[in-house]
C-alpha positions as CSV (number, residue, x, y, z in Angstrom):
1,M,-64.4,103.7,92.4
2,N,-67.0,101.0,94.2
3,K,-65.1,97.6,94.4
4,P,-66.7,95.1,92.2
5,E,-68.7,92.6,94.0
6,N,-67.0,88.8,93.9
7,S,-69.0,86.2,92.0
8,E,-69.5,84.2,94.9
9,E,-71.5,87.5,96.4
10,M,-73.3,88.2,93.2
11,L,-73.9,83.9,93.2
12,Q,-75.4,84.6,96.4
13,Q,-78.2,87.5,94.9
14,E,-79.2,85.9,92.0
15,I,-80.1,82.9,94.4
16,V,-81.9,85.0,96.7
17,K,-83.7,86.4,93.7
18,A,-84.6,83.0,92.7
19,L,-86.0,82.7,95.8
20,R,-88.5,85.6,96.0
21,E,-89.8,84.4,93.0
22,V,-91.4,80.9,95.5
23,Y,-94.4,81.7,96.9
24,D,-96.4,80.1,99.7
25,P,-99.6,78.6,98.6
26,E,-101.6,79.9,101.1
27,L,-100.3,83.9,101.4
28,P,-99.4,86.3,98.2
29,V,-95.3,86.4,99.9
30,N,-92.7,84.6,99.0
31,L,-91.0,82.6,100.7
32,Y,-87.5,84.4,101.2
33,D,-89.1,87.5,102.6
34,L,-91.9,85.0,104.8
35,G,-88.7,84.1,106.8
36,L,-88.6,80.1,106.0
37,I,-85.3,80.1,104.3
38,Y,-83.1,80.2,107.5
39,E,-79.8,79.8,105.5
40,V,-78.0,80.1,101.7
41,N,-74.6,78.1,101.9
42,I,-72.6,78.0,98.8
43,L,-70.4,75.7,99.0
44,E,-67.4,73.8,97.4
45,D,-67.7,73.6,93.5
46,K,-71.1,76.2,93.4
47,V,-73.2,73.4,95.4
48,V,-76.1,75.4,97.3
49,Q,-77.1,74.1,100.8
50,I,-80.7,75.7,101.5
51,V,-82.2,75.6,105.0
52,M,-85.8,76.2,105.3
53,T,-88.5,75.4,107.2
54,L,-92.4,75.8,106.4
55,T,-95.2,77.5,108.4
56,T,-96.0,74.3,110.6
57,P,-95.4,70.9,110.1
58,S,-98.7,70.1,109.2
59,C,-98.2,72.2,106.0
60,P,-100.1,70.4,103.3
61,V,-98.0,71.3,100.8
62,A,-94.8,70.3,103.2
63,E,-93.5,67.9,100.5
64,M,-94.0,69.9,97.4
65,I,-92.4,73.4,98.2
66,P,-89.0,72.2,99.0
67,G,-88.6,70.8,95.5
68,Q,-90.0,73.9,94.4
69,V,-87.2,75.7,96.1
70,E,-84.7,73.1,95.1
71,N,-86.0,73.4,91.2
72,R,-85.6,77.0,91.1
73,V,-82.6,77.9,92.4
74,R,-81.1,74.9,90.3
75,F,-82.1,77.3,87.5
76,V,-79.9,80.1,88.5
77,E,-76.5,80.5,86.0
78,G,-73.5,79.0,88.1
79,V,-75.3,76.8,90.2
80,K,-74.2,73.5,89.8
81,D,-76.1,71.2,92.7
82,V,-78.8,72.4,95.4
83,K,-79.1,70.5,98.4
84,V,-82.4,71.5,100.6
85,K,-82.8,70.8,103.8
86,L,-85.9,71.4,106.0
87,V,-86.0,71.7,109.4
88,W,-88.5,72.2,112.3
89,D,-86.3,74.2,114.9
90,P,-86.1,76.9,115.1
91,P,-90.1,76.7,114.7
92,W,-90.8,79.4,112.6
93,N,-93.0,82.4,113.8
94,R,-93.9,86.1,112.7
95,D,-91.3,87.7,113.9
96,M,-88.5,86.0,110.8
97,M,-90.9,87.9,108.6
98,T,-89.8,91.0,106.8
99,E,-91.3,94.5,107.1
100,E,-92.9,94.2,103.4
101,A,-93.9,90.7,104.1
102,K,-95.8,91.9,107.2
103,L,-97.3,95.1,105.4
104,E,-98.4,92.5,102.6
105,L,-100.1,91.1,105.1
106,G,-101.7,93.2,106.8
107,L,-99.8,92.7,110.3
108,F,-98.8,96.1,111.4
């Protein structure tokens, strides 16, 4: 019999699922599969900390995307608060993308 997942693992999966619903407005791929989400940490009291980047610091929607991430994760059942930290180090590169994202963008 399979051991049931703990509630934190289930919450982590739901957060990732929500993150996969936020897309880069210039690319047909979600932020998670693009490799723009560096960390998803569930802290005390179900506060979620997300460390992320963007494809470039001069991204025209740099102010909009972190807010979209925060709002989408905030609606995940069990999440009490969301804190998004935008970082530029390490800089994003194509190697951070999932295989699915690379296929979607024709990078193979």
